[in-house]
N, C-alpha and C positions, 0 to 999 in steps of 0.2 A: 541619637534618638530621632525617634518618628510622631508620629500626631498623626492622628484623621477624627471624624467626628465615625464613629462606629456603627456602621450599620451592614456588618456582614452575620450571616447565618452564625447563630448556635455551635460553638464543637459538641462533640458528642461525648458525656460523662458518663464513666462509668464507676459503681458504687459509692459513689458522692450524696446517696438521699438527703441522709442525715446532714451532713455538712453543707450541700444546697440551703436546705429546709433553715438551719440554722443565720445565715448569711441571709439570704432574704426574710426572716423575720428581724433583725439585726436593721437590716438597709430600709425598714419602712418607720423607723424608729428613734434612728442612730445617723447625724450628721457625717459620723468616720466608722468606715469598717475593713480592718485591717486580716488579710489574709495571709499567713508567715507559714514558714515549713520550711523544708531541706531542698536543695536542688535537685530539679527533676520531679516532685512530687505533685505535680496540678495545678498552681496556684494561680496561675493563667487562666487556664483552660475554664477552671471552674469560677473566676469572675467572670466571666466573658458569658459564659451561659447563665450564671444567674441574671447579670444584666439586662440579658436578650429574653429573658422571660419580663423581668419588672418592665421595660421600656411596653414590651407586648401587651403588659397588661394595663397600665398606666398611661403610656404613651411619651411622647419626648424623646430623648436619643441619647447616645454615649459621647464624651469627648475622651477620647485615650489617647495617654503620653506612654510611649517605651521608652523609658527611662536608659536601660541597656545600650538603647541599639545603638550607641557611639554621640560621641559631644554632640553638641549646639551651641553656637552664639544665642546667651542670652538665657541657657539652661531650659529648664523643666516651664519657668513662665512664658517666655516666648514661643516654646512648645504648645504650650497651651492654647497661647491668642494664636496661633495656626490652625487649631484644630478647631476653634470659634471663626472660623473663617476671617478674622479680623487682623490678618498681619500686614496691614496696609502702614504706609510709613509714618505715620502720625501716632500708631498701636506701638512700631515696633519701639520708637522714642519713646512712648512712654511706658515701655516694659523694660526699657533694658537698663534707668534706675533700677528699677524690680528687680533684675536679674541681678548686678550689682552685689545689692544686698541680700541677697538667697540662697548666693555661691559664697562656698569656701574660699580662700586664698590660695592660690596655684599650688598644685603640691600636696595641699595638705589632705591626708582623707580621712573620709566620712568617718566618724566613730560609733559605732552603734549601740543605740541606748541611750547618746545622749542628747538632750535638745538643750538648741542654743537658746543663748539669751537675744533678744531682739530689741533694735532699737525703734523708736518711733519715727514711723515712714515718709519720706517726704511725699509733695504735694505731688508727683508726677508717680512716683510709684502707687499711691492711692489713688488715681485716676485709674491705672491699669488693673488694680484691681477692681475698684467698681466695675470696670466696664467686662469686667468676667463675670462678675458674680451676677450682673445687670443682665447680659447674654444668657447666662445659666436659667437664670428666673424664667425670663420669656420664653426660655424655646424646653424649659423643665428634663434639661441635659444634667443628666449622671455623668461627675467627674472619676476614670479611670485613670491612677498614677500606677502603671506596669513597668513591675521591676526595679524598685527605685532603687535599689540597695545602693549604689555608685552614686547618687546624688541625693541621699537619704535625707542628708540635713537643709540641704535647699528645698526637699519637699516639703519636709516639716514645717520650716517659714514659709511657704507658700500654703500651704494648706491651712495653718494657721491666721495667716493673713483671709484670707476666705472666707473661712469659717466665721472672723470678726466682720467681715465685710456681711456678708450674712448667713445668719444663724439655721436659715432653712436649707443651705444647701445639700445634695448628699454625695459626698467623694468615700471611693471604694479603693483602697491601697492593697498592693501584691509585693511582700519583700519577705527576705528569708527573717528578717526581727521585725519588731513592731518600729514606729513612729515614735512611741513615747509620748504622746500627747493625753492628755488631758479629757479629753473625748473621744480619745479612739475605742474601740470597742476590738480584742482583736480574736479572730478561729486563725486554730494551728491545726494545719493538717497531717497526717501521718499519713504514711503508707498503706497501700491497701492491701486489705485481708487475702490472706493468700486459701484457707479453711476458716466455714462457720462453726463445722463439728464434725462430727466423725460421717468421712462419707457426702460430706458437703461441700461444693466447689466455691471459694468466696469469688469477690471481684475483681483480683489479679488473676486469676486463672483464666475470668472470665472474659479480661480485656486479653492476653495471649488467645485466645482459643478463635477470637473473630478471626485472628490472622491463619489462624493451624486447625482449623476444626475441635470438633470433642472427643479425637480419637483418642490413645494414648495418654489418658485423666493423669496416670501416676507420674509421663514425664512431665505434662504441663506442671500438677503440683512441683514437683521436681524444679523442674526453670525457675515458678516463680520464688518459692523459698531460700534459694540461693541467691537470686536476685532483689530478697525483702520485700517484694509487694511493691516497688518503686515505679509509676508508671513508664518514666525516661527508659528505664533501664529495659522494661519488658518491651517498649514499643523498638528500643534500640535491639533488641535481642532477638524482635519477631522479626526484625528487614534481614537478619543474618538467614533467614531460611531461604536466601533467595542462591545462597552458595550451601548450603547445606543442609540435612535433613534433622529433623527433631530430635532421634535419637543423639546424632551427633553435638547437639548445641546443649542435651543436657551434660552430657559427658566434657563439655569444652567448658560451662558457667560457672563450674568450681573454681576453674584457675582464675588469671589476673585478666584473662582475654574481654571480659564486658567493660573491665575501663576504658578498654579502646575500641571496642565498636563503634561504628558508625552508622550516618543515617538521613536522610535528608529532613529538615528543621527549617521554620521559620526562621530562627536565628541560629547564629554561630556557635553559640556556647550549646547548644541542646542537638550540635550534632554527633556528639559524644559523651557520655559521662565523666571522660577525663577532662573538656573542655567548658564543661558545664562547672566541675569541682576548681579547674583552676578559676576559672572567675571567680568564685568566692574566696577565693585563695591571695589573688591579688588583692583582695581589700582590708587584709588581714593585716596586724602588726608584723614586724621581725620575730617577734616573742611568740602572739598565736602562731605564726608559722611554724615554729620551732616544736612548739607544745604541741602542734594537731600533729607534725610528722610524726613525734616521739609514741606517742598516743597511739599509733597504729599497731604498735606491736600487739597491743593488749587484747585478746583474741574476744574478749566477755566483758559484759560491766564491770566495773570499779568506782574505787570509793577516791578521795582527793588523795589520802597515803598512799597508795599504789599508784598513782598518775602523778603523785611530787617523787615517788621514785624513780620514776623510769624517766620522767622530763626536766628534773634540774640538773642542774651543771654549771660550767663558769658561765656562761651564759643565756640562763635562766634562773636567775636567782629561787628559792625550794620557796619562798613567802610571792613570788609570781604567779606560782600554776595556777593557785585558788583563784585569782581573777581572771586567767586568760580560762580557763571552764570557764566561767560565768558568762566569759565575752563570746565565747565559739559557741553557748549555747544556746545565747542572746539571736545570733544570725543563722541556727539552723544548723549549727557543723557535728555539735554533741549533744545528744537527748539524754535527759535528766530522767531514770529508770525509778528512779526514790527521790522522795523528797526529804530533807532534811528534818531532824524532831521529832521520828517516830521514835517507840520504846522498843528494846530489845525484850520479847516475853518471857526469856528465862533469868536472865540479869536486871531488867529494868532500867538499864541505860542505853544512852542516848545514841541513837544510830546516826551516822554520819548518812551524805547524799551522798547515791549512788549513778554514773554516770555511763553511756555506752556510744562509742563512734561507730554509726552504720556505715554498713559495707560499702557503700560507694565511697566516701568520704576515708575510710578505714585504705583501699586499697591505692587512692591517689596520695592519700599520708604515707605511704608504705616506698613510692615511686621516688615522693622526693625524698623521704630519710636515703633512697638509696643511691639516690643523685649527687649530697651532700658528703656521702660516705660516712657514715653517723649509723646504717645500720646493723654491724655489729655491735657498738657499742650500747646500745639503748638494749639487746637480746639480753646479751649481758648483765644488764643492768636489772632486765625487769626476772630473770631467771634468780638473780641473787635476793630480791626484791619475793619472790615467791619462797626461796627456801627461808625467810623470815617470816611468811605465813605458815607454813605450814611446822615450824619450830613451834612458833605463836600457839596455836592448835595441836601440837604434841602436849606440850604443859600445862593447855588449857583441859586436857581430858585427863589429867592427872589431879585436877582441882576439884571444886564442891560439885560442879554440876558436868557430868560429859555429854550434856546437848550442848551446850554452849559449845567445844572443840565440833563435833558434828555439824552443826550450823555455820561454824566459822565456814570448815570444809565444802559446805555446798553452797554457800555464796561466793565464794571462789574455784566453781567447779571447773570453771572454763579455762580459769587462767592459769591453775596446777595442773591439769592435763596438757595443756599447751607447753608450760615445763618439762615437765614428765618427756615428752613425745616429740619437739622440735630437736632434730639433727646439733646433739653440740659441736664447739668450735673448737674444740680444743681439749687436754686431760684437766683442765682446772673446769673445763664450760661442765664436763661428765662427769666430774666428785660433785659440783652443785648440784648437777640433777639426780646424782643419785642420793645424797644430802635429804633430799623431798623426799624421794622415796621412802625414805628408811625413817623421816620423822614420821609421815603417815601411817608407820605400820598397823597403830589402832584402826583406820579404816581398812586395811586389810583382815586384818588377823580376828578382831575381836565386830568390827560391821559388820561380815560375810563379803569382803571384794576381791576373795582371794586369787579369783583370776587374774583380775585385771594387776592386784599389785605384783605378781610373779611376773608376770607378761614382763613390767615394768624392770623388776629387779634383774629376771634373766638378761634382756638386752642393755641396761646398763654395767652390769658387775664385767660381761664382754669387752667393756671400753674403760673399765676402773683395772688395769690389771695390778697397781702399785699398793704392795703391801699394808695395807691404813687399818687404822680403829675403826675408820668406816666404815672400808669395803668387810671387816669381820663382823661389821653387824647388818650387813646385808646376806652376808653369806647365813648365818644366824637366821632371817627372816627367812627369805628363800625357802630356807631347810625348813620352816615351821609351816608357812603357806604349805609346803609341798605336802607335811605329814598333814595336815587337815585336809588336803584335796584326796588322801589316802595313795598316795604315790609314793609307796616305800621304798622304793629303788632311789629313787631322784632325794629323796629326803634323806635316806642315808649318807648320799655323796655328797650333798650339800652341807650336811652338820659335821662329818668327817673331817672337810676343807673348813669349816668354824672354829672347830674345835683346835685346830693343831693355828690358827689365826689367834684364835684364845690365849692358850698356852704363851704364844709368841710374846702376845701385850700383857702377859700378865693380866690380863682379866677374867676375875674369879663371878664375877655378874656375867657375862657372855657362858661362863662354864655353866652354872647355874643355868639360865636360859638354858643352854644346848640340851639338859638333862631332862627339863619341863618339854621339847619339842621332842625328844625321842619319846618321854611317856606318851606324846597323843600319838605319835608315830605305832608304838606296842598295843595300846589300847584301842586304836582304828585293826590291829593285826590279829585280837585276840587273844593278845598274850599279856595278862591280866597282873599276874606277878611280877613279868620285867615290868611293866609300867610301874606298879604300886614301888618297884625298888627304885626306878627313877626318879619319881615324885618325892623318896624319902629324903635323897639326897636332893632336890633340889629345895625343900624347904627346910633343910639343915644351914642352908645359907641366908644372911642379912647384907641385904640389897645395898649398895652402897649407891648405887646408881636407879633412886625411884620414880624416873618423870622416862624411862622406855622400857618398853616391854612387859609382861606379866612378871613380878613378883613372886616373894615367897607365897603371898595372898594366895595369889591363883592356883600357885603348885599344892596346897592345903585344900582349895578348893574342888580340883581335877581330883587328887587324892581320897577324898569320900566320893565322889561319883567312882572312883575307882572301886573304891573299899563296902559299895554299896552294897552288893548282891551277896558279896563273902563275911562281913564283918558288920552288923549295925553299930556296936558299942564304939567302938572305933572309926567309924565311917561317921557317925554326930560327932564326933571330939573332934576329926578335922573340920568338920564345916565351922564346928563352934570358933578353932585355931586359925580356922580363912578370917571368919569375921570381925574376930578380932587385933589381928594383924593388916587390917585394912590401911592403906592410906588416906581413905578420904570416902566420907560417908555416902554422895554423889557419885559411888563407881557402881553403875547402873550392871555393869559387865559382871563383876565381882560378882556382887549381890543375885545376879538373876542364876548364876552357877552355881551357889552355896543353895539356893531354894531349890533348884534344878534338882542337888546330891541329894538333898533330904525325901525332896518327892520319892526319889528311888530307892532309899534308904525303907522309906517308912514303907513304899508298896511291896517290897522285897520281904519284907518282915513282918506282911498281916496286917499294916493299918491302912487303908485305903484313904479314907475320909480324909485322913493328917496329908497322905500323899496327896491328895485332889486340890485342896488349900495350897499345899505348898506350889503344886504344879500349876496351878491359877497361875499367883503370886509371881512365879519366874518368869511365864507369859508375859503378864504385863510388864518386870520390868523391863525383858531385854525387849519390848516393843518399843521402845523409847530410845533406842540405837538402832535396832535393827538385826541382821546377820538371819538372813531367811532358812540356811542349814539349821540353826539351833527350834529359830521354832519351830523349823517341821518336824524335830525331835520331841520337843515338848508337844506340840500338838498329837505326833505318834503316842508318845504319855498318857496323856487326856483321854486320848480313846479309851484307850485297856483301863485306864481307871476307871471310868465312867461303865464301861463293858463289866467289870467287877463290881460295882457298887452295885447296876441295877440287877446282879447276881444272874447275867446273860450266861453264853456257852464259851466255852474257856478258851482263849487265844488261841489262834495255829502255834505247830511246833515253831518256838523259834530257830530253834535249830536249821528248819528246812527251808526258812523264805529269807529273802533278801533283808539285811539288816535294813531300816527305812534313811539309815543316811549313805547307803548305797543306793537309794531310790531316785530315778529320773521324775518321778510323778509330777503330779500338779502341786504338790506340799513343797517343792525345794525348784522356783522360777529362776532362771537367771535374769538378772537386774542389769542395766548398762552401768560404768562408771557413776557413781556419785549422786546416781537419782533417784536413792530413796525418797527423801523429804518432798525432793516437787513430785512425786506420784503419789503422795499424800498419805502414805503407809505409816 
């Protein structure tokens, strides 16, 4: 533990203007200001900068106690006395009784967020407190208790007694969590922003550029994004430029390397991210350490349910996980990205909180998980939990509001993507990944992410060779997506294999779905008669499993599209049957398809106004769930209908131009996996 009257020049602070002003304002009117945040976020740097400005403006001095710099006899009380220049024999004698009161029993860890009960101070303790308060008043000194996490309880007691002795004192505390006192005003520091808008570098990039220069801004942004804007991580990464180039650093920073990057620092725990995380890890209880380590398999934000699935075990009861999450949040290991109590905009249901483990804490936790030999089991539990999430989304898709399913998948975007792409550990684990891909059939087939779905299915089918009902569904889904992507040869091969599997498993639902997929293939190939025959076969089937794949209602809707230019009466009847046999009134996928079939029917048979109304409704319905290709087709039809309604020139001969669904123009934009809702479309 170190202590001094701090007269050193203030350190440079980048990107903290708002926080600097906030702390300065609080310091003028509040006796106790605490700066909290994750390890390496720059709490001490900002505190010293604010106090340097404060003393320069108002005079006085700063008494600093570095609480994490090593143990000291007498604890923070005697360290503060030494900082005041009063560590003579008499003051030491009066400080020791006070130190015994403010110190925890030997071997008892400080518990974040808990304010201990205090007893009345004996006269000796009161004398020491009075001496400290009198000195601070005479010298106009501000007390800085820096990095007080390992002795937080003792610091809380000391602060309380100092403020009782003199309420006009000014005390600044830096810690990973607050002291929990009534007088405390907390300022939480977040990592630095990497960008401030399109093309504008943020303070994190500015911090790195101070070492590297402003060339190669894309590489600077990439490095800072990988390090999540954490100032200590950026400083340590910049130090590596003594032995590697910036492109090499950018290539390396996505691996686990940054955890062990090292560089010079005032304290040992700041020489590497590993050391900084290890210091906080040592203060956690055994349960909190296990939860921290197991949370490291979660790549994105998560709710308490998913955390419980991954973390609970014989040594961590399920009921203990929620408490561990809150304790880890209190000490800035876990971030809370959404508070509890919100309302789901589609269902009105209460939303649970969501958390996130930042990269530095995640990498450290993963290292602890590997060292304990628990990584394999945690990854397996993670994939099983994601399979349950995907199954829940599949059931919600057939419910009264398909947006619930879409938003569930969107919320769990990073987790589901990781569960699909992380290499399986064995055949059973591969089947779990395949189950996720199959459960998300609606995301691939109905919401427009066909290419991503096919990539996952093609890879996982190679790993799952055993002839199971799940593999049969996966074969059909891969063939269906290939047909939608206008890959007739690949679709034919996959559907043939799926047909053999469906016959083997006596899966009549599967045979109907295969007929539906063949119809899609024939429609894109221009063979309308073959498509109609396939769809008529599919519509004769009564689905036993309404939760998976397009059922008879969707086959009726597709039949209406196929018949639209040929037979208006049959097309209208097919569209009516599609809506009559719907599984749910909230099936926007079916609704948009039926409306589009009606638009095509009315357009082909001389009713452009009715066709225009139906086309508009189809477009609005489809926007609820996405699918850029379908939306492009509807917009193409709308353009043709508007031209007809205005009695403009006839459209070009469709037989000589490329069909709209084969175009790669601006109407059909590639979109990243699960990005539609976050893109705001």
